[in-house]
Steps between C-alpha positions, in 0.01 A plus 500: 500500500750777446402660826546174688863490405556841642603647163229772514604608849866497407427713193301748711787528745749560219272763349464677838876500552555628148261786555667600826849485349381701198359771721824518701718506189315810382618683812873429440708767333750292313710802404590542866614142547865483592709196419623274780870437443674201661451306817535802721235688301268200550579493868426876525165446321410221741478751778174621358201296637312519167798338324517226767131432455528501120781253501293287735216495248735423215644208691149363569413532136820323395402204709183450297652589164658153469148381423540664158762249411267206557277346241155669541317167464697351795393782743127503401501830319342373181164644418394228265 
């Protein structure tokens, strides 16, 4: 019954994404991260393709994050 609702598949997708993100985060040297200051600093950072792609991913994620505001029972996420 849980699998019919797609909850299991969604959980597996979230787990896979979490594992990939966790592996990439381990590669980041946070001590070398430089602050981006102001609009011009952001525009300069946007010249980098990986920043453009990362922002694209964040925008896509933000479109689905509004589901967190909804009542879980109304979107079929209850497991009971």
